[in-house]
C-alpha positions, 0 to 999 in steps of 0.5 A: 526472504524473510516474511513479511510483518505486515499482511496484504490487508494491513498494507492496503488499508495503509495505502488508502489511508495515506492518500495524498500525504507526502511519502515522508509523512506517510512513512512515519505514520505507518511506521514503515521506511519510505522505501517500503511504502513505494514498493507496497504501492507499486505491488498493492495500488488500487486494490481493496480488501476484496482483491487480496492473494485472489485477483490483481487484475482488478485495480480500480483507483488511481496510482499516481496520487503521491 
């Protein structure tokens, strides 16, 4: 499996910035394919920078905003 071009902090930041957007618009803005956004959302939804790679149990925001 290849390494990601984006680090966790970039993925979480992108998800936080595009809340409420359509998946097509969000994917264009971030510069990834739509299915990548869905994968990021499944893994990192509700996380902030304090939770990266150390505490996956603390999820605070609503994940169903798309």
